[in-house]
C-alpha positions as CSV (number, residue, x, y, z in Angstrom):
1,M,27.3,9.2,-67.1
2,T,28.4,6.5,-69.5
3,D,30.0,7.5,-72.9
4,L,26.8,5.9,-74.5
5,A,24.5,8.1,-72.6
6,A,26.5,11.1,-73.4
7,L,26.5,10.2,-77.1
8,L,22.5,10.1,-77.0
9,I,22.3,13.5,-75.1
10,R,24.6,15.2,-77.6
11,T,23.0,13.7,-80.7
12,T,19.6,14.8,-79.6
13,A,20.4,18.2,-78.0
14,H,18.8,20.1,-80.8
15,L,15.5,18.5,-80.1
16,S,15.2,18.3,-76.3
17,Q,17.4,18.2,-73.1
18,G,18.2,14.7,-72.2
19,V,19.2,13.7,-68.8
20,A,21.6,11.0,-67.8
21,E,20.7,8.6,-64.8
22,H,17.2,10.2,-64.4
23,R,15.5,9.1,-61.2
24,F,11.8,8.2,-61.4
25,A,9.2,6.5,-59.2
26,E,10.1,7.7,-55.7
27,P,10.6,6.2,-53.3
28,R,12.3,3.6,-55.5
29,R,15.9,4.3,-56.7
30,W,15.2,3.4,-60.1
31,R,16.9,5.3,-62.8
32,F,16.7,5.5,-66.6
33,D,20.0,5.5,-68.5
34,V,18.8,8.5,-70.4
35,A,15.6,10.3,-70.2
36,W,13.8,13.2,-71.8
37,P,11.6,14.2,-68.8
38,D,9.5,16.8,-70.9
39,A,8.4,14.1,-73.4
40,K,8.3,11.3,-70.7
41,L,10.6,9.3,-72.9
42,A,13.4,7.1,-71.6
43,V,16.1,5.0,-73.0
44,E,17.6,1.9,-71.3
45,I,20.8,0.5,-72.7
46,D,21.0,-3.2,-72.0
47,G,24.5,-4.4,-71.9
48,G,25.9,-7.9,-71.4
49,V,22.9,-9.8,-73.1
50,F,25.1,-12.0,-75.2
51,A,27.5,-12.7,-72.3
52,G,24.9,-13.7,-69.7
53,G,24.9,-10.4,-68.0
54,R,22.3,-9.0,-65.6
55,H,19.6,-8.2,-68.2
56,S,19.4,-11.7,-69.5
57,R,19.5,-13.8,-66.2
58,G,16.4,-14.6,-64.3
59,Y,16.7,-12.2,-61.2
60,G,18.0,-9.2,-63.3
61,Y,15.4,-9.8,-66.0
62,R,12.6,-10.0,-63.5
63,A,13.8,-6.6,-61.9
64,D,13.9,-5.0,-65.2
65,L,10.2,-6.3,-65.9
66,E,9.2,-4.6,-62.6
67,K,10.9,-1.4,-63.4
68,L,9.6,-1.1,-66.9
69,N,6.1,-2.0,-66.1
70,C,6.0,0.6,-63.3
71,A,7.5,3.2,-65.8
72,T,4.8,2.4,-68.3
73,L,2.0,2.7,-65.7
74,L,3.5,6.1,-64.7
75,G,3.1,7.3,-68.4
76,W,6.7,6.7,-69.6
77,R,7.7,5.4,-73.0
78,V,10.9,3.4,-72.7
79,L,12.9,2.3,-75.5
80,R,15.5,-0.4,-75.1
81,F,18.7,-0.7,-77.1
82,L,21.8,-2.8,-77.0
83,P,25.2,-0.8,-76.7
84,E,26.1,-1.5,-80.3
85,Q,22.8,0.1,-81.4
86,V,23.7,3.1,-79.6
87,R,27.3,3.3,-80.7
88,S,26.4,3.0,-84.4
89,L,23.4,5.4,-83.9
90,E,21.0,2.8,-85.3
91,C,18.9,3.7,-82.2
92,L,18.0,7.1,-83.8
93,E,15.7,5.3,-86.2
94,W,13.2,5.0,-83.2
95,L,14.4,7.7,-80.9
96,L,14.1,10.7,-83.3
97,P,10.6,10.1,-84.2
98,A,9.8,9.5,-80.5
99,L,11.2,13.0,-79.8
100,G,8.9,14.3,-82.6
101,E,11.5,14.5,-85.4
102,G,10.5,12.8,-88.6
103,R,8.0,10.1,-89.2
104,F,8.5,6.5,-87.8
105,E,8.4,3.5,-90.4
106,V,8.5,0.1,-89.3
107,P,11.9,-1.3,-90.3
108,Q,12.2,-4.3,-92.5
109,K,12.9,-7.6,-90.6
110,Q,16.5,-8.4,-90.5
111,K,18.2,-11.6,-90.2
112,P,20.2,-11.8,-86.9
113,R,23.8,-11.3,-87.3
114,R,25.8,-14.1,-85.7
115,R,28.8,-13.1,-83.6
116,R,32.0,-14.7,-84.5
117,R,33.9,-16.5,-81.9
118,L,37.6,-15.7,-81.7
C-alpha cells in the first residue's frame, strides 16, 4: 500500500472501510489504488503525468482507458487524482460527497498552475 492510499483510507475511515489495491474484474489482474467496495467507488492516483509517465504515454493511457471503461460497465464509479491532490487532501472535495458525506458543488474553474523549472 502506498503512503497516499493509506492517507485516503485513514481520512475516510469514519465513513466507510477503504481497501488498498482492490482487485476487480476477474480474471483480469486489475486493481484500484483505493476502493470502497460497499459503495462501488474507487480512486486511481495517476502519478508521472507531468514527467511522461505511464498514464500519459500512448500504451499506458490506452490500458487505463480499457480498465476504467470496464470498471464503469461493471457499475464502479472511479475518481482519478494526481498525487498532489491526494497529498493536499484537495481530493476530498469529490471523494466525501461520493461516499455520502455532504453535498457536491461544482468547483470554480481554476487557471492551471505552471510548474517552475529548477
